[in-house]
FIVEXKOL-188687 format. One line per field, with one value per residue (C-alpha): z, y, x; residue number from 0. Coordinates in Angstrom, 2 decimals. Layout:
BEGIN
w <- [Z, ...]
v <- [Y, ...]
u <- [X, ...]
num <- [NUM, ...]
This chain:
BEGIN
w <- [37.01, 39.74, 38.17, 38.34, 40.87, 40.47, 42.88, 45.82, 45.68, 48.91, 51.15, 50.52, 47.24, 46.28, 43.58, 41.33, 42.36, 38.66, 35.48, 34.08, 33.47, 35.29, 37.68, 35.43, 32.81, 35.04, 34.55, 37.46, 40.31, 39.52, 41.83, 44.94, 46.54, 48.57, 45.44, 43.68, 46.46, 46.54, 43.02, 43.11, 46.16, 43.88, 41.37, 43.43, 44.84, 41.56, 38.57, 36.33, 35.96, 33.57, 31.99, 33.78, 33.90, 30.89, 32.16, 29.81, 29.04, 29.93, 26.65, 23.30, 22.79, 19.89, 19.13, 16.68, 15.49, 16.61, 20.32, 19.89, 18.13, 17.54, 14.62, 13.31, 13.14, 11.93, 9.20, 8.10, 7.48, 5.46, 3.05, 2.46, 1.31, 4.04, 7.42, 9.20, 12.26, 14.46, 15.86, 17.97, 21.27, 24.49, 25.28, 29.27, 30.97, 34.40, 35.14, 35.85, 39.52, 40.80, 39.90, 38.58, 39.50, 43.07, 43.26, 45.31, 44.23, 43.16, 42.85, 40.81, 39.13, 35.59, 33.28, 31.74, 28.63, 28.15, 29.25, 26.68, 23.62, 24.49, 24.37, 20.91, 19.42, 21.07, 19.65, 16.08, 16.22, 17.64, 14.81, 12.72, 13.85, 12.55, 15.62, 13.54, 10.88, 12.42, 8.82, 7.97, 10.47, 12.16, 13.70, 17.02, 18.28, 18.53, 21.69, 20.59, 24.65, 27.53, 28.15, 31.54, 33.10, 36.67, 38.17, 37.29, 39.80, 39.36, 40.54, 37.39, 34.70, 35.57, 35.28, 32.03, 29.90, 31.11, 31.36, 28.66, 26.06, 27.01, 24.25, 21.57, 20.94, 20.17, 21.66, 22.18, 22.70, 23.34, 23.97, 26.76, 26.58, 28.82, 31.13, 31.36, 32.09, 34.78, 38.36, 41.65, 39.94, 38.60, 41.30, 41.24, 42.97, 39.40, 35.78, 33.94, 37.05, 35.92, 32.01, 33.23, 35.19, 32.52, 29.22, 29.62, 32.50, 30.41, 28.94, 31.83, 33.29, 34.94, 38.84, 37.35, 34.48, 37.12, 37.69, 34.25, 32.71, 30.23, 31.49, 28.86, 28.12, 28.04, 26.28, 26.97, 25.71, 25.88, 27.33, 26.83, 23.73, 21.39, 17.31, 16.02, 12.77, 11.22, 8.04, 5.35, 8.48, 10.92, 13.86, 15.62, 19.03, 21.44, 24.69, 24.06, 28.12, 30.58, 28.81, 28.74, 25.62, 24.33, 23.55, 24.35, 23.49, 25.28, 27.78, 31.20, 33.26, 30.53, 29.73, 26.45, 26.46, 24.29, 21.67, 21.42, 20.98, 18.76, 15.91, 16.66, 15.21, 12.56, 11.42, 11.73, 9.77, 6.91, 6.10, 6.35, 3.64, 1.52, 2.10, 0.80, -2.08, -3.40, -1.46, 1.77, 4.96, 4.86, 8.35, 10.79, 13.63, 16.50, 19.23, 21.45, 21.13, 18.30, 15.55, 14.20, 14.87, 15.10, 17.70, 21.31, 21.81, 20.72, 17.98, 19.22, 16.71, 18.74, 19.16, 15.44, 14.67, 17.30, 15.17, 11.60, 13.18, 13.51, 10.43, 8.52, 10.48, 9.78, 6.57, 6.41, 6.95, 7.78, 5.12, 7.52, 11.51, 13.66, 16.76, 19.51, 22.23, 20.21, 20.67, 17.25, 13.66, 11.78, 8.90, 7.32, 4.39, 4.49, 1.46, 1.90, -0.15, -0.32, -3.20, -6.70, -4.93, -2.95, -1.35, 0.82, 4.52, 5.90, 9.39, 11.39, 14.91, 16.10, 19.46, 19.42, 21.62, 24.09, 24.72, 21.83, 24.19, 26.18, 23.71, 20.97, 18.16, 16.43, 19.57, 19.33, 18.18, 15.37, 12.27, 12.11, 11.03, 7.76, 7.92, 5.16, 3.17, 5.23, 4.10, 6.52, 4.38, 6.68, 10.20, 11.50, 14.01, 16.57, 18.10, 15.40, 14.84, 12.41, 10.47, 8.68, 6.35, 5.39, 1.96, 0.18, -2.26, 0.04, 3.65, 3.90, 6.39, 6.62, 9.26, 10.44, 12.19, 15.17, 16.00, 14.97, 11.66, 9.77, 10.46, 11.00, 7.43, 6.61, 4.38, 2.88, 1.74, 0.44, 0.43, -2.88, -1.19, -4.28, -5.23, -2.11, -2.70, -1.32, -3.26, -1.89, -2.39]
v <- [36.56, 35.59, 34.72, 36.82, 35.80, 36.02, 39.27, 37.50, 39.54, 41.86, 40.57, 43.51, 42.08, 40.28, 38.84, 40.61, 41.12, 39.18, 38.85, 41.45, 45.37, 45.89, 44.39, 44.84, 42.15, 39.43, 37.36, 38.20, 37.27, 37.26, 35.16, 36.27, 33.78, 36.21, 37.84, 34.82, 33.55, 37.11, 36.24, 32.91, 34.29, 36.78, 34.39, 31.96, 34.61, 36.19, 34.08, 32.75, 29.65, 28.90, 30.93, 32.98, 32.22, 34.69, 36.17, 35.47, 38.07, 37.96, 38.69, 38.31, 40.54, 42.45, 45.90, 48.50, 51.63, 53.73, 52.44, 54.39, 56.94, 57.76, 57.63, 60.43, 60.35, 56.94, 58.28, 60.44, 57.89, 55.50, 58.95, 59.38, 55.46, 54.52, 54.37, 54.51, 54.13, 53.51, 50.63, 49.59, 47.83, 48.17, 51.60, 50.87, 51.87, 50.66, 49.08, 45.16, 44.91, 43.50, 44.55, 41.29, 42.55, 43.07, 40.71, 43.95, 45.12, 48.04, 48.67, 51.59, 52.74, 54.23, 53.89, 57.08, 55.96, 53.88, 57.58, 59.65, 57.29, 57.04, 60.34, 60.79, 58.07, 59.95, 63.48, 61.92, 59.83, 62.90, 65.17, 62.61, 63.51, 66.78, 67.27, 68.72, 66.47, 62.65, 61.23, 62.32, 59.87, 58.28, 57.65, 55.58, 54.03, 50.36, 48.84, 45.61, 45.13, 45.93, 49.03, 48.93, 47.38, 45.83, 48.33, 47.31, 50.26, 53.76, 55.72, 53.20, 53.77, 57.66, 57.58, 55.15, 55.76, 58.43, 61.62, 60.40, 59.85, 62.93, 65.11, 62.24, 63.47, 60.11, 57.31, 54.09, 50.57, 47.46, 44.05, 42.64, 42.09, 39.84, 42.05, 43.56, 39.98, 38.90, 38.57, 39.01, 41.18, 43.18, 44.32, 42.68, 40.32, 38.96, 38.82, 42.43, 43.82, 47.29, 46.76, 46.09, 48.31, 51.10, 49.42, 48.19, 50.10, 53.07, 55.12, 57.29, 58.75, 55.91, 56.95, 57.12, 59.83, 62.05, 64.12, 64.46, 67.49, 66.90, 63.99, 60.60, 58.98, 55.91, 53.57, 50.80, 47.27, 44.60, 42.05, 40.69, 39.51, 40.72, 41.54, 45.19, 45.52, 49.10, 50.15, 48.63, 46.19, 43.84, 43.14, 40.16, 41.06, 38.09, 37.78, 35.43, 35.15, 35.86, 34.04, 35.74, 33.34, 32.20, 33.16, 30.65, 30.70, 27.59, 25.38, 23.83, 26.60, 29.93, 27.40, 27.31, 29.40, 31.86, 29.86, 27.86, 31.83, 32.24, 29.40, 30.92, 34.40, 32.87, 31.00, 33.81, 35.94, 33.53, 33.57, 37.40, 37.16, 35.12, 37.40, 40.31, 38.70, 40.75, 43.93, 41.70, 43.69, 43.25, 40.69, 41.41, 39.48, 41.34, 39.25, 40.32, 37.46, 36.97, 33.64, 35.00, 36.52, 36.35, 39.25, 39.03, 36.79, 33.07, 32.25, 31.18, 28.17, 25.95, 28.85, 30.08, 26.09, 26.41, 29.96, 27.86, 25.11, 27.61, 29.10, 25.84, 24.67, 27.99, 28.39, 31.57, 33.18, 36.58, 39.41, 40.28, 39.25, 42.11, 41.00, 42.69, 41.64, 42.16, 45.44, 46.14, 45.97, 42.96, 41.81, 38.47, 36.75, 33.82, 31.96, 29.88, 27.83, 28.97, 27.70, 28.28, 31.04, 30.91, 34.02, 35.95, 37.34, 39.70, 38.54, 42.17, 42.81, 46.35, 46.32, 48.96, 51.56, 52.78, 49.56, 48.62, 49.81, 46.87, 44.45, 45.54, 44.02, 40.42, 38.32, 36.44, 33.10, 30.85, 31.75, 30.46, 27.40, 27.97, 27.91, 26.64, 29.21, 31.70, 34.16, 37.55, 40.50, 43.29, 44.14, 47.57, 48.21, 50.77, 52.45, 53.41, 52.76, 51.67, 53.58, 50.85, 52.29, 50.31, 50.62, 49.14, 47.28, 47.02, 47.42, 49.52, 49.29, 52.34, 52.14, 54.87, 54.80, 56.72, 56.67, 54.64, 56.05, 54.05, 50.91, 51.41, 52.31, 53.36, 50.66, 50.92, 47.56, 47.21, 43.86, 43.60, 42.18, 40.41, 39.30, 38.50, 39.77, 42.07, 45.07, 47.74, 51.12]
u <- [57.86, 55.44, 52.21, 49.09, 46.78, 42.94, 41.45, 38.60, 35.58, 35.51, 33.31, 31.16, 30.09, 26.66, 25.08, 22.48, 18.92, 17.80, 19.26, 16.85, 17.65, 14.82, 12.50, 9.34, 10.66, 10.47, 7.65, 4.42, 5.65, 9.35, 11.38, 9.52, 7.65, 5.49, 4.79, 3.72, 1.72, -0.43, -0.65, -2.60, -4.48, -5.30, -6.43, -8.21, -10.67, -11.48, -10.49, -13.19, -13.46, -16.06, -18.81, -21.70, -25.41, -26.83, -30.25, -33.37, -35.16, -39.18, -40.47, -38.71, -36.28, -36.68, -37.19, -36.93, -35.19, -37.80, -37.48, -34.13, -34.38, -38.23, -40.41, -40.14, -36.24, -37.02, -38.91, -36.20, -33.71, -36.22, -36.14, -32.63, -32.23, -29.46, -28.96, -25.87, -24.35, -20.88, -19.63, -17.27, -15.84, -13.39, -13.67, -13.15, -9.94, -9.66, -6.43, -6.01, -7.03, -3.92, -0.10, 1.29, 4.79, 4.32, 1.07, -0.64, -4.27, -4.95, -8.85, -10.48, -7.07, -7.81, -5.09, -4.18, -2.79, -6.23, -8.31, -5.86, -6.68, -10.51, -10.79, -9.27, -11.81, -15.12, -14.06, -13.69, -16.61, -18.14, -17.46, -19.09, -22.27, -24.82, -26.63, -29.38, -29.72, -29.69, -30.63, -27.01, -25.86, -24.14, -27.80, -26.67, -23.26, -23.33, -20.92, -19.92, -19.05, -16.28, -18.23, -16.40, -13.15, -13.11, -15.47, -18.83, -20.48, -22.13, -18.96, -17.10, -20.12, -19.61, -15.89, -15.38, -18.78, -21.01, -18.29, -16.27, -19.25, -20.84, -20.48, -21.19, -24.43, -25.93, -28.01, -25.80, -26.84, -24.80, -24.40, -22.38, -18.33, -16.49, -15.94, -19.46, -20.37, -17.68, -19.02, -15.93, -13.36, -15.95, -17.43, -21.25, -23.18, -24.09, -23.82, -24.51, -25.85, -24.02, -24.62, -28.73, -29.25, -27.56, -28.39, -31.81, -33.94, -34.67, -35.82, -34.20, -31.17, -29.42, -28.33, -24.61, -25.37, -27.15, -24.32, -22.44, -23.34, -25.18, -26.87, -27.09, -30.80, -30.59, -33.19, -34.81, -33.02, -34.76, -31.98, -28.58, -28.98, -31.71, -32.79, -33.16, -35.02, -33.99, -34.54, -32.50, -31.17, -31.75, -29.34, -28.85, -26.95, -25.95, -24.38, -20.95, -20.27, -17.30, -14.40, -10.96, -10.16, -13.05, -16.51, -19.41, -23.44, -24.74, -22.95, -24.23, -23.56, -24.76, -28.21, -28.95, -32.07, -30.14, -28.95, -32.31, -33.73, -31.27, -31.78, -35.33, -35.08, -32.79, -35.75, -37.76, -35.47, -35.47, -39.09, -38.72, -36.30, -38.27, -41.27, -39.33, -37.05, -34.62, -35.96, -34.87, -32.85, -29.20, -28.68, -25.64, -24.86, -22.58, -21.11, -18.16, -15.32, -14.33, -14.86, -12.17, -8.97, -5.26, -4.48, -3.82, -6.52, -7.64, -10.11, -13.67, -14.35, -16.29, -18.66, -17.95, -19.46, -22.77, -23.18, -23.15, -25.15, -27.72, -27.63, -27.47, -30.76, -32.43, -30.84, -29.87, -26.54, -25.39, -24.30, -21.29, -20.64, -19.05, -17.17, -14.32, -12.37, -9.30, -8.45, -7.36, -9.01, -9.35, -10.80, -11.77, -13.30, -15.57, -16.61, -19.68, -21.72, -25.40, -27.19, -25.51, -23.45, -19.59, -21.45, -18.57, -18.83, -17.29, -16.31, -14.66, -13.36, -13.49, -12.23, -9.81, -11.79, -8.88, -7.06, -4.96, -1.70, -2.56, -1.87, 0.13, -1.87, -0.92, 0.11, 3.66, 3.21, 3.93, 1.46, -2.21, -3.01, -5.04, -8.73, -10.36, -13.17, -11.35, -9.38, -7.50, -7.49, -6.78, -5.19, -4.69, -3.00, -4.17, -7.44, -10.51, -13.62, -16.62, -19.21, -21.68, -24.03, -26.77, -28.99, -31.53, -28.51, -25.56, -23.54, -20.62, -17.87, -15.74, -13.41, -11.69, -8.30, -7.48, -3.88, -1.01, -1.48, 1.99, 0.58, -3.00, -4.89, -8.12, -10.66, -13.75, -15.41, -19.06, -21.23, -23.77, -26.38, -27.48, -24.81, -23.25, -19.59, -17.42, -15.69, -13.62, -15.62]
num <- [0, 1, 2, 3, 4, 5, 6, 7, 8, 9, 10, 11, 12, 13, 14, 15, 16, 17, 18, 19, 20, 21, 22, 23, 24, 25, 26, 27, 28, 29, 30, 31, 32, 33, 34, 35, 36, 37, 38, 39, 40, 41, 42, 43, 44, 45, 46, 47, 48, 49, 50, 51, 52, 53, 54, 55, 56, 57, 58, 59, 60, 61, 62, 63, 64, 65, 66, 67, 68, 69, 70, 71, 72, 73, 74, 75, 76, 77, 78, 79, 80, 81, 82, 83, 84, 85, 86, 87, 88, 89, 90, 91, 92, 93, 94, 95, 96, 97, 98, 99, 100, 101, 102, 103, 104, 105, 106, 107, 108, 109, 110, 111, 112, 113, 114, 115, 116, 117, 118, 119, 120, 121, 122, 123, 124, 125, 126, 127, 128, 129, 130, 131, 132, 133, 134, 135, 136, 137, 138, 139, 140, 141, 142, 143, 144, 145, 146, 147, 148, 149, 150, 151, 152, 153, 154, 155, 156, 157, 158, 159, 160, 161, 162, 163, 164, 165, 166, 167, 168, 169, 170, 171, 172, 173, 174, 175, 176, 177, 178, 179, 180, 181, 182, 183, 184, 185, 186, 187, 188, 189, 190, 191, 192, 193, 194, 195, 196, 197, 198, 199, 200, 201, 202, 203, 204, 205, 206, 207, 208, 209, 210, 211, 212, 213, 214, 215, 216, 217, 218, 219, 220, 221, 222, 223, 224, 225, 226, 227, 228, 229, 230, 231, 232, 233, 234, 235, 236, 237, 238, 239, 240, 241, 242, 243, 244, 245, 246, 247, 248, 249, 250, 251, 252, 253, 254, 255, 256, 257, 258, 259, 260, 261, 262, 263, 264, 265, 266, 267, 268, 269, 270, 271, 272, 273, 274, 275, 276, 277, 278, 279, 280, 281, 282, 283, 284, 285, 286, 287, 288, 289, 290, 291, 292, 293, 294, 295, 296, 297, 298, 299, 300, 301, 302, 303, 304, 305, 306, 307, 308, 309, 310, 311, 312, 313, 314, 315, 316, 317, 318, 319, 320, 321, 322, 323, 324, 325, 326, 327, 328, 329, 330, 331, 332, 333, 334, 335, 336, 337, 338, 339, 340, 341, 342, 343, 344, 345, 346, 347, 348, 349, 350, 351, 352, 353, 354, 355, 356, 357, 358, 359, 360, 361, 362, 363, 364, 365, 366, 367, 368, 369, 370, 371, 372, 373, 374, 375, 376, 377, 378, 379, 380, 381, 382, 383, 384, 385, 386, 387, 388, 389, 390, 391, 392, 393, 394, 395, 396, 397, 398, 399, 400, 401, 402, 403, 404, 405, 406, 407, 408, 409, 410, 411, 412, 413, 414, 415, 416, 417, 418, 419, 420, 421, 422, 423, 424]
């Protein structure tokens, strides 16, 4: 019997385009040299190589809750014995302005999936609000940064901020996130140009809000960083700059003015706490980049050390630290010896403002290296927000998930201000 011979490939046979089932599964740029060149050119033109200078306020950026909601409303809140407010970050919904698969630019392109998630989040927060009784709270929204993604123009603010929040019946204050800070890729002439116009020029209806029904009146924030004194709580808001990976409070590009102000402000807070004794106000520090996270981004450990140095120098530690940047919910417990007490401080990431889909929860990597004195407690894989409630004796954090409810669980904790202990509520 003759030996079977292998068939020769026909002349029309061609090799596969790639080993992947879909070109979308290839690394950015794939094997196409032209695409890789476009990606490299985009990175060279728009990539953020270092931190940006932080604009220094002309006067001490200290304000009060009355500057936000008026003295009458503050009196009504004081009479109830507690103040509550919303807190969340990362709510903007534009797509990255370059298609990583093709290398082609795609400016001002809303992501419908993010937009839908944002609408669900805002609807749930709006439902918490009693329009006739601000004292029942939440009294305002504290935005933890990244109000706007990649389109820091008046059109971008109208689309990503004013229109979606048009039915949210409370004032909104904010600290800047890295996407609010960036210049070229966010179409700004200088860092936080759009943020300053919309958050720091009031009280007024900004140009971007004037075509929205109803138009939103913004308050006059005193700067990119500030200290807010309110009934039962003081909040220090910081600008942690433009880094996609890490946040900074001071360096050769950002400057040192904010950090020096932070040190001075903490010293003033410490003096006030000593004067008030057991009736002291709670202290919260809020910033965009998280000191601790196991999400898509890396923890900002050097920034955390700078904060610790300032806390130690002033002799005062916060009762809680809130951040965003990673698009989910995380809670850590930091144990710090303060006097004769091993104080428990919650470090909370509340960045699930709409963009959880862009990161998909925890980053795929080896388990994080344990940090002495820091314990990971909770992870909410999905979008959601916080209701923070301050009283003379406690700080309460109520996390309310919006989607992915099978892996995004609600939780409520309280910080006992006298004992400096965290308990489930």
